[in-house]
C-alpha positions as semicolon CSV with decimal commas, in nm:
position;residue;x (nm);y (nm);z (nm)
1;M;0,000;0,000;0,000
2;T;0,146;0,334;-0,107
3;I;0,098;0,649;0,099
4;T;0,121;0,970;-0,102
5;I;0,113;1,303;0,079
6;S;0,040;1,607;-0,135
7;T;0,157;1,951;-0,037
8;D;-0,103;2,227;-0,028
9;S;-0,007;2,581;0,064
10;K;-0,375;2,679;0,101
11;N;-0,423;2,454;0,405
12;R;-0,351;2,623;0,736
13;F;-0,244;2,304;0,910
14;P;0,035;2,082;0,769
15;W;0,057;1,706;0,749
16;R;0,224;1,575;1,064
17;K;0,394;1,241;1,113
18;G;0,429;1,033;1,428
19;N;0,071;1,017;1,557
20;R;-0,119;0,729;1,714
21;Y;-0,487;0,669;1,637
22;E;-0,738;0,435;1,795
23;L;-1,082;0,388;1,642
24;L;-1,357;0,365;1,903
25;L;-1,685;0,229;1,770
26;D;-2,005;0,328;1,951
27;G;-2,069;0,459;2,301
28;H;-1,972;0,144;2,489
29;H;-1,616;0,202;2,365
30;F;-1,569;0,579;2,345
31;F;-1,757;0,696;2,656
32;P;-1,549;0,486;2,903
33;E;-1,225;0,589;2,728
34;I;-1,314;0,959;2,743
35;L;-1,434;0,946;3,105
36;S;-1,115;0,764;3,206
37;A;-0,905;1,035;3,040
38;L;-1,108;1,307;3,218
39;K;-1,049;1,139;3,553
40;S;-0,674;1,136;3,494
41;A;-0,651;1,503;3,384
42;T;-0,401;1,710;3,581
43;H;-0,374;2,047;3,401
44;F;-0,659;2,133;3,165
45;I;-0,960;1,995;2,977
46;I;-1,092;2,142;2,651
47;I;-1,434;2,043;2,520
48;E;-1,602;2,172;2,204
49;L;-1,939;2,012;2,124
50;Y;-2,261;2,076;1,936
51;L;-2,515;1,841;2,095
52;V;-2,544;1,830;2,476
53;K;-2,867;1,717;2,638
54;S;-2,954;1,646;3,000
55;G;-2,966;1,277;3,087
56;E;-2,752;0,992;3,216
57;V;-2,459;1,063;2,982
58;A;-2,452;1,436;3,057
59;N;-2,475;1,359;3,428
60;R;-2,171;1,129;3,415
61;F;-1,967;1,389;3,227
62;I;-2,070;1,677;3,453
63;S;-1,971;1,469;3,758
64;A;-1,632;1,389;3,600
65;L;-1,573;1,757;3,520
66;L;-1,662;1,866;3,873
67;Q;-1,422;1,608;4,016
68;A;-1,149;1,742;3,787
69;A;-1,230;2,099;3,893
70;Q;-1,184;1,998;4,256
71;R;-0,833;1,882;4,159
72;D;-0,769;2,238;4,027
73;V;-0,785;2,129;3,665
74;Q;-0,877;2,419;3,436
75;I;-1,180;2,339;3,222
76;F;-1,292;2,520;2,906
77;L;-1,628;2,434;2,748
78;L;-1,726;2,576;2,408
79;L;-2,083;2,463;2,340
80;D;-2,317;2,557;2,058
81;D;-2,609;2,762;2,189
82;Y;-2,866;2,592;1,966
83;G;-2,730;2,239;2,017
84;T;-2,749;2,273;2,396
85;Q;-3,115;2,375;2,421
86;G;-3,181;2,036;2,581
87;L;-2,937;2,106;2,866
88;K;-3,154;2,186;3,168
89;E;-3,094;2,486;3,390
90;D;-3,010;2,261;3,686
91;D;-2,722;2,106;3,489
92;R;-2,601;2,448;3,375
93;N;-2,597;2,560;3,737
94;R;-2,397;2,253;3,838
95;L;-2,124;2,359;3,597
96;R;-2,082;2,698;3,763
97;H;-1,743;2,653;3,924
98;Q;-1,444;2,882;3,944
99;Q;-1,234;2,627;3,753
100;I;-1,492;2,589;3,474
101;Q;-1,538;2,845;3,198
102;I;-1,830;2,804;2,957
103;I;-1,882;2,986;2,628
104;Y;-2,193;2,938;2,413
105;Y;-2,117;2,973;2,043
106;N;-2,324;3,226;1,849
107;P;-2,589;3,287;2,120
108;L;-2,944;3,312;1,991
109;G;-3,155;3,607;2,095
110;S;-3,434;3,361;2,167
111;H;-3,487;2,987;2,174
112;S;-3,829;3,035;2,014
113;T;-3,835;2,860;1,676
114;L;-4,095;3,100;1,532
115;R;-3,903;3,408;1,637
116;N;-3,580;3,275;1,490
117;L;-3,752;3,186;1,162
118;Y;-3,889;3,540;1,146
119;K;-3,540;3,684;1,185
120;I;-3,398;3,455;0,919
121;L;-3,675;3,480;0,659
122;W;-3,798;3,836;0,704
123;R;-3,478;4,017;0,792
124;K;-3,274;3,814;0,543
125;T;-2,997;3,753;0,798
126;G;-2,820;3,421;0,809
127;Y;-2,623;3,497;1,122
128;D;-2,827;3,260;1,341
129;L;-2,776;2,977;1,092
130;H;-2,404;2,962;1,171
131;R;-2,353;2,685;1,424
132;D;-2,051;2,517;1,583
133;H;-2,086;2,151;1,485
134;R;-1,732;2,049;1,586
135;K;-1,664;1,768;1,833
136;L;-1,339;1,781;2,028
137;I;-1,231;1,667;2,374
138;L;-0,865;1,744;2,452
139;I;-0,696;1,658;2,782
140;D;-0,366;1,805;2,907
141;G;-0,247;1,861;2,550
142;A;-0,159;1,491;2,535
143;V;-0,468;1,306;2,413
144;A;-0,768;1,413;2,206
145;F;-1,096;1,258;2,097
146;V;-1,268;1,364;1,774
147;G;-1,566;1,225;1,586
148;G;-1,940;1,274;1,570
149;L;-2,041;1,215;1,931
150;G;-2,275;1,420;2,146
151;L;-2,336;1,411;2,520
152;T;-2,683;1,261;2,492
153;D;-2,841;0,933;2,597
154;E;-2,896;0,837;2,231
155;F;-2,530;0,730;2,215
156;D;-2,544;0,542;2,547
157;P;-2,561;0,159;2,531
158;L;-2,653;0,152;2,902
159;H;-2,963;0,359;2,824
160;K;-3,051;0,201;2,488
161;P;-2,851;-0,123;2,457
162;E;-3,006;-0,228;2,124
163;R;-3,087;0,113;1,980
164;C;-2,791;0,335;2,069
165;W;-2,673;0,537;1,773
166;R;-2,395;0,403;1,551
167;E;-2,100;0,644;1,585
168;N;-1,723;0,672;1,529
169;V;-1,469;0,846;1,753
170;V;-1,091;0,851;1,714
171;K;-0,853;0,873;2,009
172;I;-0,545;1,071;1,901
173;E;-0,195;1,110;2,043
174;G;0,096;1,290;1,882
175;P;0,196;1,622;1,720
176;V;-0,136;1,679;1,539
177;I;-0,289;1,761;1,879
178;T;-0,114;2,099;1,862
179;D;-0,330;2,191;1,562
180;W;-0,651;2,079;1,732
181;Y;-0,562;2,309;2,020
182;C;-0,497;2,602;1,783
183;L;-0,829;2,548;1,607
184;F;-1,014;2,548;1,939
185;K;-0,833;2,860;2,057
186;Q;-0,939;3,047;1,744
187;S;-1,309;2,983;1,816
188;W;-1,273;3,040;2,189
189;D;-1,104;3,377;2,147
190;Q;-1,383;3,490;1,915
191;Y;-1,648;3,472;2,189
192;A;-1,461;3,477;2,521
193;T;-1,400;3,801;2,710
194;T;-1,038;3,696;2,761
195;P;-0,826;3,488;2,519
196;L;-0,725;3,134;2,600
197;S;-0,389;3,163;2,774
198;L;-0,286;2,800;2,818
199;P;0,067;2,705;2,712
200;M;0,083;2,567;2,360
201;P;0,098;2,185;2,374
202;H;0,383;2,015;2,190
203;P;0,330;1,638;2,212
204;P;0,631;1,428;2,111
205;V;0,663;1,261;1,773
206;L;0,575;0,896;1,825
207;Q;0,765;0,613;1,661
208;C;0,455;0,485;1,489
209;G;0,177;0,590;1,262
210;G;0,161;0,769;0,933
211;F;0,054;1,122;0,845
212;A;-0,238;1,320;0,987
213;R;-0,380;1,667;0,940
214;V;-0,665;1,882;1,074
215;A;-0,917;1,995;0,812
216;Y;-1,183;2,249;0,903
217;S;-1,459;2,475;0,782
218;Q;-1,566;2,805;0,938
219;G;-1,911;2,850;0,789
220;R;-1,834;3,207;0,686
221;G;-1,492;3,168;0,535
222;A;-1,229;2,899;0,489
223;N;-1,359;2,555;0,398
224;K;-1,069;2,312;0,383
225;I;-1,300;2,011;0,423
226;K;-1,499;2,090;0,108
227;R;-1,192;2,166;-0,101
228;E;-1,019;1,843;-0,002
229;L;-1,342;1,643;-0,045
230;L;-1,379;1,755;-0,407
231;K;-1,009;1,718;-0,478
232;R;-0,985;1,364;-0,343
233;T;-1,300;1,235;-0,513
234;T;-1,178;1,383;-0,842
235;H;-0,841;1,207;-0,826
236;A;-0,947;0,877;-0,666
237;E;-0,814;0,575;-0,856
238;H;-0,951;0,269;-0,677
239;R;-1,234;0,346;-0,434
240;I;-1,458;0,605;-0,274
241;W;-1,642;0,483;0,034
242;L;-1,868;0,729;0,212
243;C;-2,060;0,691;0,536
244;T;-2,289;0,976;0,634
245;A;-2,593;1,028;0,854
246;Y;-2,752;1,296;0,633
247;F;-2,715;1,241;0,260
248;L;-2,784;1,583;0,109
249;P;-2,480;1,629;-0,116
250;S;-2,428;1,915;-0,357
251;W;-2,482;1,863;-0,729
252;R;-2,107;1,891;-0,783
253;F;-2,029;1,615;-0,533
254;R;-2,296;1,385;-0,679
255;Q;-2,153;1,443;-1,023
256;K;-1,806;1,340;-0,907
257;L;-1,943;1,022;-0,750
258;R;-2,122;0,929;-1,072
259;R;-1,819;1,001;-1,289
260;A;-1,596;0,792;-1,065
261;A;-1,836;0,496;-1,075
262;R;-1,860;0,515;-1,455
263;K;-1,480;0,494;-1,471
264;G;-1,491;0,164;-1,281
265;I;-1,392;0,302;-0,939
266;D;-1,545;0,122;-0,641
267;V;-1,797;0,382;-0,517
268;R;-2,007;0,278;-0,217
269;L;-2,242;0,480;0,003
270;L;-2,332;0,370;0,357
271;L;-2,650;0,559;0,444
272;P;-2,926;0,551;0,709
273;G;-3,188;0,279;0,686
274;P;-3,529;0,262;0,855
275;H;-3,395;0,398;1,185
276;T;-3,306;0,767;1,159
277;D;-3,345;1,080;1,368
278;H;-3,444;1,286;1,060
279;T;-3,685;1,092;0,839
280;S;-3,745;1,394;0,617
281;V;-3,374;1,424;0,537
282;R;-3,356;1,055;0,451
283;H;-3,646;1,088;0,205
284;A;-3,498;1,403;0,050
285;G;-3,162;1,231;-0,002
286;R;-3,315;0,917;-0,150
287;R;-3,437;1,114;-0,451
288;H;-3,077;1,106;-0,575
289;Y;-3,055;0,724;-0,569
290;Y;-3,172;0,659;-0,925
291;R;-2,902;0,853;-1,110
292;L;-2,633;0,726;-0,872
293;L;-2,741;0,361;-0,912
294;R;-2,764;0,399;-1,290
295;S;-2,402;0,520;-1,292
296;G;-2,282;0,218;-1,097
297;V;-2,269;0,358;-0,742
298;Q;-2,346;0,094;-0,478
299;I;-2,583;0,208;-0,204
300;F;-2,617;0,034;0,133
301;E;-2,874;0,130;0,397
302;Y;-2,774;0,047;0,753
303;Q;-3,043;-0,161;0,926
304;P;-2,985;-0,224;1,300
305;R;-2,981;0,127;1,450
306;V;-2,963;0,500;1,380
307;L;-2,653;0,568;1,170
308;H;-2,484;0,888;1,289
309;A;-2,126;0,818;1,180
310;K;-1,939;1,023;0,918
311;T;-1,635;0,884;0,735
312;L;-1,496;0,922;0,385
313;V;-1,230;0,699;0,227
314;C;-1,070;0,785;-0,107
315;D;-0,811;0,518;-0,192
316;N;-0,596;0,526;0,126
317;W;-0,692;0,876;0,241
318;I;-0,943;0,902;0,527
319;S;-1,148;1,195;0,656
320;L;-1,337;1,143;0,980
321;G;-1,490;1,387;1,226
322;S;-1,790;1,613;1,270
323;N;-1,881;1,687;0,908
324;N;-2,154;1,491;0,728
325;F;-2,021;1,597;0,385
326;D;-2,364;1,751;0,325
327;Q;-2,445;2,080;0,155
328;W;-2,587;2,245;0,468
329;G;-2,296;2,158;0,697
330;L;-2,039;2,266;0,441
331;T;-2,218;2,600;0,397
332;W;-2,319;2,713;0,746
333;N;-2,137;2,512;1,014
334;Q;-1,803;2,522;1,185
335;E;-1,675;2,168;1,127
336;A;-1,350;1,981;1,192
337;N;-1,223;1,650;1,056
338;L;-0,911;1,443;1,105
339;E;-0,745;1,347;0,777
340;V;-0,521;1,039;0,790
341;E;-0,291;0,855;0,554
342;D;-0,171;0,556;0,753
343;Q;-0,168;0,192;0,642
344;V;-0,268;0,036;0,975
345;F;-0,548;0,286;1,036
346;T;-0,675;0,243;0,678
347;E;-0,705;-0,132;0,737
348;T;-0,899;-0,063;1,057
349;I;-1,140;0,164;0,870
350;E;-1,179;-0,100;0,598
351;Q;-1,281;-0,355;0,860
352;M;-1,532;-0,110;1,006
353;F;-1,693;-0,047;0,668
354;T;-1,701;-0,420;0,590
355;Q;-1,884;-0,491;0,917
356;D;-2,131;-0,211;0,853
357;F;-2,193;-0,319;0,493
358;A;-2,270;-0,669;0,623
359;Q;-2,541;-0,521;0,848
360;S;-2,689;-0,318;0,566
361;R;-2,935;-0,374;0,286
362;E;-2,799;-0,306;-0,061
363;I;-3,037;-0,110;-0,281
364;T;-3,031;-0,231;-0,642
365;L;-3,158;-0,045;-0,946
366;A;-3,418;-0,315;-1,017
367;E;-3,546;-0,294;-0,661
368;W;-3,551;0,084;-0,674
369;H;-3,790;0,080;-0,970
370;Q;-4,037;-0,123;-0,761
371;R;-4,056;0,101;-0,453
372;T;-4,402;0,195;-0,327
373;W;-4,605;0,500;-0,423
374;Y;-4,569;0,628;-0,067
375;Q;-4,189;0,619;-0,093
376;R;-4,199;0,804;-0,425
377;L;-4,434;1,068;-0,282
378;A;-4,214;1,118;0,026
379;E;-3,904;1,161;-0,191
380;Q;-4,077;1,416;-0,415
381;T;-4,228;1,609;-0,124
382;W;-3,919;1,633;0,092
383;G;-3,703;1,682;-0,215
384;K;-3,907;1,994;-0,299
385;V;-3,866;2,114;0,059
386;D;-3,490;2,065;0,034
387;Q;-3,480;2,263;-0,291
388;W;-3,691;2,539;-0,135
389;V;-3,460;2,561;0,167
390;N;-3,154;2,579;-0,057
391;K;-3,306;2,862;-0,263
392;I;-3,389;3,063;0,048
393;T;-3,050;3,012;0,210
394;N;-2,872;3,097;-0,116
395;R;-3,058;3,429;-0,121
396;I;-2,966;3,488;0,243
397;R;-2,601;3,422;0,166
398;R;-2,610;3,696;-0,099
399;Y;-2,731;3,943;0,167
400;R;-2,444;3,862;0,403
């Protein structure tokens, strides 16, 4: 297996060698690992998350953070204001500690859906649409966890042993942690009254692993994830495997997938099946199946549980993190992914996809022609809604 690292002066963060990665599948693996790391923290804890909701998982994490605060560990929480609407006032009050600083990203003037829609549609302002969708937990500048997790009971196997959401998290050690810290500091300094003043972490280069890099999008500016996504799918030679929870790709991305499949490249999509947290999005995305299947793209719908994972493989290059590779997220959200070119980690990701494909139902073109009238109606209806939303948001973007 050949690893080829391209140089790109437009990317803020460079490729770094000497990192260690561990793939943690689902909450029964990543929650214990993260909680154990929090309990061993001695200097600082950084957490940047979108979805936080009161429940058993949030309670365990709040307790771990309070224990760390009692050890004089400095704690910095950057939480999205919209994504934390489910965090009860009692839990917010519990986090009020002199060692804990909390910043809410892009605070909304109101948590009323109708009032926010009025601001967006009538005033033509897209400011409230910008959300922080990144997921990062960094401890003592030595270990970091990135992926698509949220602090909610939906990811908890103890709460829902057979229905917990399917999710990926990567545990990272090595020099690339410095860049994750810098990315967090940039967002923190934007909203905090005082800049983050922790010493810059410089983890040692480990005698293992291949290359890794941080890719990010800012919603209102740089979008390294989108640029690399289009570049890698254009130049893929052997395979493009995509796993996403919300399949609403841009026309340009769909075109690249179809072209690759017509050239004989192994193009496979791992998408949500009957269990999903956004049925409307699933129906809207399914309207693209016909042209993709006709071009030779293989489509698999995951059956056992809600699929919330996000991973893209192009040949031996991997992108994994918070981004769903969807049009909305790439337009409005702050996102962050870990890019990896490492033989051992690539084999691990291959095994993960193979297991998930085995638990999925492949959709064939012949079967697609025979779907029910209700499925066709749902695709048309929600597809029109998706088009309507895109037209409105495109107009809003022109007013920015």
